[in-house]
N, C-alpha and C positions, 0 to 999 in steps of 0.2 A: 519542243525539247524532249529528247528521249528520257524516259524515267529509269531505264537500266541500260547497261551496255555490256556485252560480252567482251572479254579481253580480245585484243587484236592478235591474231595468229601471225607469227613472223612469216614473211613471204621471202624465202631465200635468205640471203645474208643481211639485207637491209629492210627495216620496217619503220615507217613514219607514223607517229601518233599525233592526233589533233586534240583539241580541247575536249575534255571529258573521256578520253580514251586512255588505255594502258596496255602494255604488252609485256609478256614474260617469256624468257627463253633460256635454254641451256645449250643452245647451238654454239659450237666453237666458231669464233670469228663473226658472230652475229653483231649487228649494230642497230640500236633503236635510236631514232632521232626525232626532234621536234623543234619548233620555233616558238619563242616566248617573248611576250612583252611584259605586261603586268601579271600574267599567269605565272604559276610555279610548276616546275617538274621535280619530282623526287626520283632519284636513281637509287634503287635498293637492291642489295645482293647478299648472297650467302657465299663467302669465299671458299668454304670447304666443299659445298655441294656444286660449286661453279655454276650457279643459277642466279638470275637476276631479272629485274624489270624496271620499267619507268612508267610514271603516270604524268598527267598534264591537267591541272585544275584551274578553274577560273576565279573562284572566290572561296574564302574560308567557310562560310555558312550559306545555307539556302533557306527558302521558305519551309516551314515546319511540315506542310502537307506534301512536299516533294522531297522528303529527307533521303530518298534512295538515289537521287540524281548524282551521277558520278562527276559532274562538273564542280562539285563542292568539296573542299578540302578533306573533311573527316571521312566522307564516303569514298573519295578517291584513294585515300590512304588505306582504309580498311579493305577495299577491293584488291589493292596491290599486295598488301601483307597476306591476306587470306589466299590469294592466288599463288603466291610464292610457297606458302605452307602446303597447299594442295599439290604443288608440283614437286615437293620433296625438300623444301628449304626448312631450316631450323631457326625459328624466331630468335633464339638466344645468340645466334651467330650473325644476324643481319647487321649490315653497315649501310650508311646512307651518304649521298652527296645531293645537294639541292641547288637549284638555279632559278633565276627569273626575278619577278617582283619589281620590275622597272616602273618608273613614273613617266609614262609616255604622254599623259594628258594633264598637263599642269593646270591646277585650279578646278578640275572636274571631279577627281576622285583620288583617294589614297589607297586604292585596292592593292597595288603592288606592295606597299609597306605592310598592309594587313596580311597579305598572303605570306610574305617572308616571315613575319612574326609568328603567324599560325604554324607554319611547318616546323620551325625551330622548337616552339613550345610543344608541339605534338610529339616530335622525336624525343625530346627530353622526358616528357611524361611517360612515354612508352619504353624508355631506356634503350633506345636504338642510337648507337653512336653516329654522329655526323662527322665524317672524315674530311669533308670539304664543302664549301659553299661559295656562291657568287650571287648575291642578292642585292636588289636595289639598283641605283644608277638611273640613267636616262636613255639607255639604248637597248634595243631588242637583241636577243641572243639566239643562235642556233646551237643546239646541244646534240652531241653524238655520244652514245653510251655503249660500251662493250660489256654486257652483263656478266659473262663468265669470268672476266678479269677485274671487274669493278672500276674500269678505266673510263673516264669521261673527258670529253674535249668540248670547249666552248669557243665559239667565234661570234664576235659582235657583228651585228648587221649594220653596215655602214649607211645604208639609205634610209634607215628608220630615224625619225626625228620627233622631237617633242611637239605636240600639238597644243597651242595656247588656247585657252577658253575664249571663244569668240564673243565680242561685246554684243549686247542686245541691240537688235536692229531698231532704228527709229520707226515709229508708226507713221504710215501714210496711207493715202487712198490709191496709191499706184501699185500695180501688180507687174512683176517682172518674171517672165518665163525664160528658162534657158535650158 
């Protein structure tokens, strides 16, 4: 796992970010996109500066010794906020929209719920207004964000399905290879 990541530079009008990445742009008509399951993406923008970005994080917290890893919520949020400020944004004008936090693996983890609760608490604590949210549920989402407008579009991914926790296999002396 990478311990740090540079922000992804927009490539033309469309930029895709994966887990642990973020992108920032002020390009008119630019779109940043990602696909989320239990992960969360925060779309953050400064409407006056017409500048914005999106992050994509896996879990709220990580191991103490890897605190700089951008796949974890607090680090991902700080990277996005600081990147926007460096690019000319004013923190006092920031607005947010958040997506993701689905429960795709019933019985295995509640990471989606934890991610959703984390991002809302973080924004409230930092006094960044959250203008919209789509958190939880049982379906994956594709998110497209136009940073200069603060406009976001969500499309549920139809072929994503909940994975049930598999029952423990009975012990035997047989070995099956497939």
